[in-house]
C-alpha positions in Angstrom: 115.0 99.8 113.8 113.6 96.6 112.6 111.7 94.0 114.9 114.5 91.3 114.6 114.9 88.7 117.3 116.5 86.4 114.8 118.5 86.2 111.7 119.4 84.3 108.5 118.8 83.8 104.9 115.9 82.5 103.0 114.6 82.2 99.7 111.2 83.6 98.6 109.9 84.4 95.1 113.6 84.4 93.7 114.6 86.9 96.1 117.1 86.2 98.9 115.6 87.0 102.2 117.5 88.0 105.3 114.6 86.9 107.5 114.2 88.0 111.1 111.6 86.3 113.2 110.3 87.2 116.4 107.1 85.5 117.3 106.4 82.0 118.9 106.2 79.3 116.3 107.7 81.2 113.7 110.8 79.8 111.8 112.5 80.7 108.3 111.3 77.4 107.0 107.5 78.4 107.4 108.2 81.7 106.0 107.1 83.7 108.9 109.4 86.7 108.6 108.9 90.1 110.5 110.7 93.3 109.2 110.0 97.0 109.1 111.6 100.3 107.8 111.9 103.1 110.4 108.9 104.9 111.3 109.4 108.0 109.4 109.4 106.0 106.3 105.9 104.5 106.9 102.5 106.0 105.5 100.2 106.7 108.5 96.5 107.0 108.3 95.9 110.6 109.3 98.6 112.7 107.7 97.0 114.2 105.0 94.8 117.4 104.3 92.1 117.8 107.1 89.1 115.8 106.9 86.7 115.1 109.9 88.3 112.1 112.1 86.5 108.8 112.3 85.0 108.5 115.9 84.5 104.8 115.7 88.4 104.8 114.6 89.5 106.8 117.6 86.9 104.8 120.0 88.6 101.5 118.8 92.1 102.6 119.5 91.1 103.8 122.7 89.6 100.4 123.6 92.6 98.2 122.3 95.1 100.6 124.3 93.1 99.7 127.4 92.9 96.1 126.9 96.4 95.8 125.9 97.2 97.0 129.6 95.0 94.0 130.8 95.8 90.2 130.8 95.7 87.8 128.0 92.1 86.4 129.1 90.6 90.0 128.9 91.9 90.6 125.4 90.5 87.4 124.2 87.3 88.5 125.8 87.5 91.8 124.1 88.3 89.9 120.7 85.4 87.6 121.0 82.9 90.2 121.6 84.3 92.7 119.1 83.9 89.8 116.6 80.5 88.8 117.5 79.5 92.7 117.3 81.0 93.0 113.7 79.7 89.3 112.6 75.8 90.5 113.8 76.1 93.4 111.4 77.9 91.5 108.5 76.1 90.6 105.3 76.0 87.2 103.4 76.8 87.0 100.0 79.6 86.6 97.6 82.4 88.7 96.1 84.2 87.9 93.1 85.9 89.3 90.0 82.6 89.0 87.9 80.0 89.2 90.4 79.7 91.5 93.2 83.3 93.3 93.2 83.3 95.7 96.0 82.3 95.1 99.6 82.2 97.4 102.4 83.4 96.9 105.8 83.8 93.3 107.8 83.7 90.5 105.9 81.6 87.8 108.0 81.7 84.1 108.0 78.5 84.2 105.6 80.4 86.3 103.0 82.1 84.1 100.6 85.3 85.3 98.7 86.3 83.7 95.5 89.7 83.6 94.1 88.4 82.7 90.8 84.9 81.3 89.6 86.3 77.8 89.0 87.3 77.0 92.6 85.6 77.0 95.9 85.1 80.1 97.8 86.7 80.9 101.3 85.5 82.5 104.1 86.9 84.8 106.8 86.1 82.4 110.1 89.3 82.3 112.1 89.2 84.6 115.6 93.3 83.3 115.7 93.7 86.1 113.2 92.8 88.7 115.9 94.9 86.9 118.5 98.1 87.2 116.2 97.2 91.1 115.5 97.1 91.6 119.3 100.3 89.5 119.8 102.1 91.6 116.9 101.1 94.9 118.4 102.9 93.7 122.0 106.0 92.5 120.3 106.1 96.0 118.5 105.8 97.9 121.4 108.4 95.8 123.1 111.0 96.3 120.3 113.7 99.0 120.5 112.8 102.3 118.7 109.0 101.4 119.0 108.4 101.7 122.7 107.1 105.1 122.8 105.1 105.0 119.2 101.2 105.7 119.6 98.8 102.9 118.7 97.9 105.1 115.7 101.6 105.1 114.4 101.8 101.3 115.2 98.7 100.3 113.1 99.8 100.2 109.7 103.0 98.0 110.4 100.9 96.0 112.9 98.4 95.0 110.0 101.2 94.2 107.6 103.1 92.2 110.0 99.9 90.4 111.1 99.3 89.1 107.7 103.0 87.6 107.4 102.6 85.9 110.7 99.3 84.4 110.0 99.7 83.3 106.7 103.6 82.6 106.7 104.6 84.7 103.6 105.6 88.3 102.9 104.7 88.9 99.7 102.3 87.4 97.2 104.4 86.7 94.5 105.0 84.1 91.6 106.1 81.0 94.1 103.1 81.8 96.5 100.9 82.1 93.4 101.6 78.7 92.1 101.2 77.1 95.3 97.9 78.8 96.0 96.6 77.5 92.6 97.7 73.7 93.5 96.0 74.3 96.7 92.7 75.4 95.3 92.7 72.5 92.9 91.8 70.2 95.5 88.6 72.5 96.1 86.8 72.6 92.8 83.7 70.2 93.6 80.4 71.9 92.9 78.7 70.6 96.3 81.7 71.0 98.6 81.5 73.6 101.5 83.5 76.9 101.4 87.1 76.8 102.7 87.8 78.1 105.8 90.7 80.7 106.0 92.0 78.5 108.7 93.2 76.2 105.9 95.7 78.7 104.6 97.2 79.6 107.8 101.2 79.2 107.9 101.2 77.5 104.6 103.1 80.4 103.0 100.7 80.4 99.9 98.4 83.4 100.5 97.8 86.1 97.8 95.7 88.9 96.9 92.3 87.4 97.8 93.5 86.0 101.3 95.8 88.7 102.2 93.4 91.4 101.2 90.3 89.9 103.0 92.4 89.4 106.2 93.6 92.9 105.9 90.2 94.1 105.3 88.7 92.9 108.6 91.7 93.8 110.6 90.8 97.4 109.4 87.1 96.9 110.3 88.4 95.7 113.7 89.8 98.9 114.7 87.1 100.7 113.2 88.1 102.1 110.1 85.9 102.1 107.0 87.5 100.7 103.7 86.2 99.0 100.5 87.5 95.5 99.5 87.9 95.6 96.1 88.2 92.9 93.2 89.6 94.3 89.9 90.4 92.6 86.7 92.1 95.4 85.1 95.1 96.3 87.6 98.6 96.5 86.3 101.5 96.1 88.8 104.0 97.6 87.7 101.9 100.0 85.5 103.8 98.7 82.3 102.7 95.0 82.8 99.3 93.4 81.5 96.0 93.9 83.0 95.2 91.3 85.7 92.8 90.3 88.3 93.9 91.7 92.0 92.2 92.5 95.1 93.1 95.6 97.1 91.6 98.0 99.7 90.5 101.5 99.3 90.8 102.7 103.1 88.5 106.0 104.0 91.2 107.2 106.6 90.5 109.9 109.0 92.2 112.8 106.7 92.4 111.0 103.3 91.6 108.0 101.5 94.4 105.6 100.8 95.0 102.7 98.3 96.4 100.0 100.4 97.9 96.7 98.8 98.5 94.1 101.5 99.7 91.7 98.9 102.8 94.0 97.3 104.3 95.8 100.3 107.3 98.1 99.9 110.9 96.5 100.1 114.2 97.3 101.0 116.8 95.1 99.0 120.5 95.0 99.6 123.0 95.1 96.5 122.7 91.4 96.5 119.1 91.4 96.1 118.3 90.4 99.7 115.1 91.5 101.2 116.2 93.6 104.3 113.1 95.1 105.2 109.5 96.0 104.2 106.6 98.0 104.9 103.0 98.6 104.2 102.0 99.9 100.5 99.8 102.5 101.0 99.2 105.4 98.6 97.1 108.6 100.1 95.1 109.8 97.0 93.3 112.9 96.4 89.4 113.3 96.7 89.0 113.3 93.0 91.1 110.4 92.5 89.0 108.5 94.9 85.8 109.6 93.2 87.6 108.5 90.0 88.3 105.0 91.4 84.7 104.5 92.7 83.2 105.4 89.5 85.3 103.0 87.5 88.2 104.9 86.4 92.0 103.8 87.4 94.5 105.7 89.6 98.2 105.4 88.8 100.4 105.8 92.2 103.9 106.0 92.5 105.5 103.2 94.2 108.8 103.3 95.9 111.2 100.3 97.0 114.8 100.9 98.0 118.0 99.3 97.1 121.2 99.6 99.4 124.0 100.5 97.3 127.9 99.4 97.7 128.5 102.4 100.0 125.2 101.6 102.1 123.1 104.3 100.7 119.6 103.9 100.2 118.7 104.2 96.4 115.1 105.0 95.7 113.6 102.4 92.8 110.4 104.1 91.6 107.7 102.7 89.6 104.1 103.1 88.8 101.4 100.9 89.6 97.8 101.3 88.1 94.7 100.4 90.3 91.2 100.2 89.1 87.9 99.3 89.9 85.5 97.6 87.4 82.6 99.7 86.1 
């Protein structure tokens, strides 16, 4: 039950990737691959023990549902107005691993995000990200097995797929990391302007800073509350050394969820080909959320799947450690 309107094999981060492309202008060479697991395998944003639902989230879903039934011109008007409202209420400043490490809500064009302190910061200033978001939702709703799903059910996958479509890479692994560093080496002047996120569109080099910031704004766009967190002591997987990482703490309608936009769940075949992927979302308890916010770490179980010789999906479990600096 995957969104698959094309097929082939590519290479990303040492994995053979069986790509599936469905969006205008996408191609395997650009790295725009859209693949998903079945819906029953996907985490949802409202499946945990009861907590008061976010009225803002429900309101925005109803608006988007209505606008989806109208033409492209009306959709673009809605996007423009929504972004104006979010921008007018956004803050100026900077987020980094050694300065302000947490940001709540929408990242406006005056909020600078630093990959590290040596290079120039970037800003979220491209309305085409949200155009891609709408196009991705529409593609999903026309795909077999997804037509009857509600907008709530589609949103986690649509968010993750939009990141792949916009940036041109599924994961932010070692290849993307190396190319990302090379990109930023040309942006190190003390008096140069901040980088527009537009400069990274389609290049296949986005990692946690860029993917996390884009995901944070998509969540704000649909009315969900979330914290964009810069940490220097995450371990993915848990047995690795501590490293800098951006991730998101979503305050869902019924539970808090750690969301890692850069490192999705994957299904690999027996030859290590990437067959499918879905958002890496980990519902956590109220106590775990408080611990994370206070500066403690939270360990979650991550599950990828490997297809065996007889076609069975075999879980490949590992732990991930997410932490917020005190």
